[in-house]
Structures are given as C-alpha cells and as structure tokens.
C-alpha positions in Angstrom: 48.0 89.2 67.5 47.0 91.4 70.9 48.3 94.7 67.9 46.3 94.0 65.3 44.0 96.8 66.6 46.3 99.3 66.3 47.1 101.5 63.3 50.1 100.8 61.3 51.3 104.7 62.3 51.0 103.5 66.0 52.8 100.9 65.3 56.0 102.9 63.5 55.7 105.6 66.2 56.4 102.6 69.3 59.2 101.3 66.9 60.7 104.5 66.3 60.4 105.2 70.4 61.8 101.9 71.2 64.8 102.7 68.5 65.2 106.3 70.1 65.1 104.3 73.6 68.3 101.7 72.7 69.9 104.9 71.5 69.7 106.8 74.5 70.8 103.4 76.7 74.5 103.3 74.5 74.8 106.5 74.9 74.4 106.7 78.9 76.4 103.1 78.7 79.3 104.8 76.5 78.9 107.7 79.0 79.2 105.5 82.3 82.1 103.8 81.1 83.8 107.2 80.5 83.3 107.8 83.9 84.5 105.1 85.3 87.4 104.9 83.1 88.0 108.9 84.8 87.7 107.2 88.0 89.6 104.2 87.8 92.6 107.0 86.7 91.5 109.3 89.7 91.8 106.8 91.9 95.2 105.2 90.7 96.8 109.2 90.6 95.5 109.0 93.8 97.2 106.1 95.1 100.3 106.6 93.4 100.8 109.9 95.6 99.8 107.9 98.7 102.1 105.2 98.1 104.8 107.7 97.4 104.7 109.8 99.7 107.5 110.2 102.8 105.7 110.8 105.4 103.8 108.4 107.2 100.2 108.4 106.6 96.7 106.2 106.6 93.0 105.5 106.3 91.1 103.6 109.5 88.1 101.9 109.5 85.4 104.1 111.8 86.8 101.1 114.3 90.0 101.5 113.9 91.3 99.0 111.9 93.9 100.4 108.6 92.1 100.6 105.5 94.7 101.8 103.1 98.7 102.4 104.7 101.3 104.0 102.7 105.1 102.3 103.0 106.3 105.3 105.1 103.8 104.1 108.2 104.2 100.3 107.5 108.5 101.2 107.9 107.9 103.4 110.4 106.5 101.0 112.8 108.9 98.3 112.0 107.3 95.9 109.4 108.8 94.5 106.4 106.2 94.5 104.4 102.3 95.2 103.5 101.0 91.9 104.1 102.8 91.2 107.6 101.4 94.3 109.0 98.0 93.8 107.7 98.1 90.3 109.0 99.8 92.0 113.1 97.8 94.9 112.7 94.3 93.5 112.2 95.5 91.3 115.7 97.3 93.6 117.5 95.6 96.2 116.6 97.7 100.0 115.6 97.0 101.5 118.5 99.2 100.5 121.8 96.0 99.8 123.5 92.4 99.7 122.8 92.5 102.7 125.4 94.6 105.1 123.3 92.5 104.5 120.5 89.0 104.9 121.9 90.7 107.9 123.3 91.9 109.4 119.6 89.1 107.6 117.6 86.9 109.4 119.3 83.6 110.7 116.9 82.4 113.0 119.2 85.8 114.7 119.5 87.2 114.2 115.8 86.3 117.0 113.4 86.2 117.1 109.6 89.7 119.1 110.0 93.0 118.1 110.7 93.8 118.3 115.0 96.8 117.7 116.3 97.4 114.5 119.1 99.7 112.4 120.9 99.3 109.2 121.0 101.0 105.8 121.4 101.3 103.4 117.9 102.0 99.6 118.4 105.4 98.8 116.3 105.9 95.1 115.2 107.9 94.8 118.2 104.9 95.8 120.8 107.0 98.5 121.8 105.2 102.4 122.1 106.4 104.9 119.7 105.2 107.7 121.1 104.2 109.8 117.7 102.3 113.9 117.3 99.8 113.0 114.2 97.3 114.9 112.6 93.7 113.6 112.4 90.4 114.1 110.8 87.3 112.6 110.7 86.0 111.2 107.6 82.1 111.3 106.6 80.4 110.2 103.9 77.3 112.3 102.3 74.7 111.2 104.9 77.0 112.8 107.4 78.2 109.3 108.7 81.0 108.5 110.1 83.6 106.7 107.5 86.8 106.7 109.3 89.5 108.6 109.8 93.1 109.7 108.1 95.8 109.9 109.9 99.4 111.6 109.2 102.3 111.9 111.3 103.7 115.0 112.0 106.7 113.7 113.5 108.7 110.7 111.8 112.4 110.7 113.1 114.5 110.1 110.4 112.9 113.3 108.5 113.0 115.2 111.9 117.2 114.3 112.0 117.4 116.2 108.4 118.9 119.5 108.8 116.5 122.6 108.0 118.4 125.1 105.5 
C-alpha cells in the first residue's frame, strides 16, 4: 500500500479535503445549471420578442448569410415560410447583388451603432425591393466581427397606416 507511511490523521485530512472538493463541484454544478436555465429562458424571451415584432429584422453572419430572421421580413420579401426563405436566401442571397451586399456589409464602415442605409433586397420573385434599413455591426468581446443586425425602417404596409 502506498499510503502506509502516512499517519491516520493525514489520511483523514485527505478524505475530508476530497469530500470538500466533491461538495464544491456539486455546488458549482447546481449554480451552472441555474445559469444555463436562466440563459435559456432569456433566449426564449428574446426570440419570442423578435418573432412577434411587426418590424422586419434579421441577423446576418459576416458574409451576409441570414442567421436569424423574423416573420415580418420573410413576408416582406414574399416568402411563404421560413424554410423556403432559408433555402432560397442562401442560394441567391438577401441582397439584389453581391456588389450591393459588399457595399452595405462593409466591416470597415459598419459601426456598432445603428446607421441608416438605402439598399435593394431580393424578393422571392427575384425583383429588387428598394428599402431603407438600419444596420449595425455585432462584435464579440475581442472586437472581432460576428455579423450584422438589420432593421427595416420603411415597411410599405406600416407606412400606409395613418398616424394619429
């Protein structure tokens, strides 16, 4: 036995120390589970808010591919479902041309605050939709570009509603 040279008191102290480590790990696991649950609830609330928002908005990856799109934008561009939008937008792109995408999603020009930009998005039927959008760059903790958030400022259906 490798612990024969150690006193009984040293062995007991080791066992007590190990039990303390196990309790600390259990406590940490409980805290982590609570944090994960709170994060999940928060994520669900944010997703629900975006899904219910009447304004068209989306989040794009740095190359301009949609990551998160709300139903208002899907309808605005003439798609019947999110699945059809996802399939066609990844093939043809959200913008009317790659040049337009590069102009709008310029990482050097995009700031961390909303900027108003006029652009043309591609509808399902291939036609260009002239639109004013608000854009901001999304950066990670290190400052690296994670993508872009777009908010459509002039949804035709909303502009037709009389203001009181």
